[in-house]
Structures are given as C-alpha cells and as structure tokens.
C-alpha positions in Angstrom: 160.2 -232.6 15.0 160.3 -229.2 13.3 163.2 -228.1 11.1 165.3 -225.4 12.8 165.1 -222.0 11.1 168.2 -220.2 10.0 168.7 -217.1 12.2 169.7 -215.0 9.1 166.5 -215.8 7.2 163.5 -213.7 7.6 160.3 -215.1 6.1 158.1 -212.3 7.2 159.5 -209.6 4.8 159.0 -209.6 1.1 162.1 -209.5 -1.1 163.5 -206.1 -1.7 162.4 -204.5 -5.0 164.4 -201.8 -6.7 162.7 -198.4 -6.5 160.6 -197.4 -9.5 162.1 -194.8 -11.7 160.6 -191.3 -11.3 158.1 -190.3 -14.0 159.8 -188.1 -16.7 159.0 -184.4 -16.2 160.0 -183.6 -19.8 158.6 -185.5 -22.7 162.0 -185.6 -24.3 164.4 -185.7 -21.3 167.7 -185.6 -23.2 166.8 -182.7 -25.4 168.0 -179.5 -23.8 166.9 -176.1 -25.1 169.4 -174.6 -27.6 171.6 -171.8 -26.3 172.1 -168.6 -28.3 175.6 -167.9 -29.6 177.7 -165.4 -27.7 177.6 -162.0 -29.4 181.0 -160.6 -30.3 182.3 -157.8 -28.2 182.5 -154.4 -29.9 186.3 -154.7 -30.1 186.3 -158.2 -31.6 185.9 -156.9 -35.2 189.1 -155.2 -36.4 187.2 -153.2 -39.1 189.7 -154.3 -41.7 187.2 -155.9 -44.0 188.2 -159.5 -43.4 186.8 -162.1 -45.7 185.3 -163.9 -42.8 184.6 -161.4 -40.1 183.6 -162.3 -36.6 180.3 -160.5 -37.2 179.7 -162.8 -40.2 180.3 -165.9 -38.1 178.0 -164.6 -35.4 175.2 -164.0 -38.0 175.6 -167.6 -39.3 175.6 -169.0 -35.7 172.5 -166.9 -34.9 170.6 -168.1 -37.9 171.5 -171.8 -37.0 170.4 -171.1 -33.4 167.1 -169.7 -34.5 166.4 -172.7 -36.6 167.4 -175.1 -33.8 165.2 -173.2 -31.4 162.2 -173.3 -33.7 162.6 -177.1 -34.1 163.0 -177.5 -30.3 159.9 -175.4 -29.6 157.9 -177.7 -32.0 159.1 -180.7 -29.9 158.3 -178.9 -26.6 155.0 -177.1 -27.4 154.4 -176.1 -23.7 157.8 -174.2 -23.4 158.0 -170.5 -23.4 159.5 -169.0 -26.6 
C-alpha cells in the first residue's frame, strides 16, 4: 500500500534559492567621488585681516579636495576628471 503524501509538500519544485547579488557596476562600490568644498560667499570675509580667514580655510579645504580627487581618480581610471 502506498504511503499517503502530505498535501502541503510539493516534490515537483526545487527548493527556493536566494537571488544572486547583482554584479558590481563600480570596482570599488563604497568609494564615492570626493565633493569640492563650498566656496565662501563674497560677504563671508569681513576684510578685517583675521588670523584664520574663511578664505584661508577654503584654500586648505580646496587643496585637500584636489589631493583626494587625484587619489580617487587613480582608483577609478575610467572616470571623467
């Protein structure tokens, strides 16, 4: 006598597999392009000769951005400069 089958069991379908992850479109996915610093507005500098002027800070941030961008472009050779 055959063994009764469970109505909830389906032997005809293979077990579910999780979907394959999509191929990475970027060789370094968690490496966003550096963003340039925001340029100070013309009225941000008081013109008083401050020891640390907003324009000085911007120049430092711009130099750091240019270095970071150059390094990023080396890691992403196909990206537009």
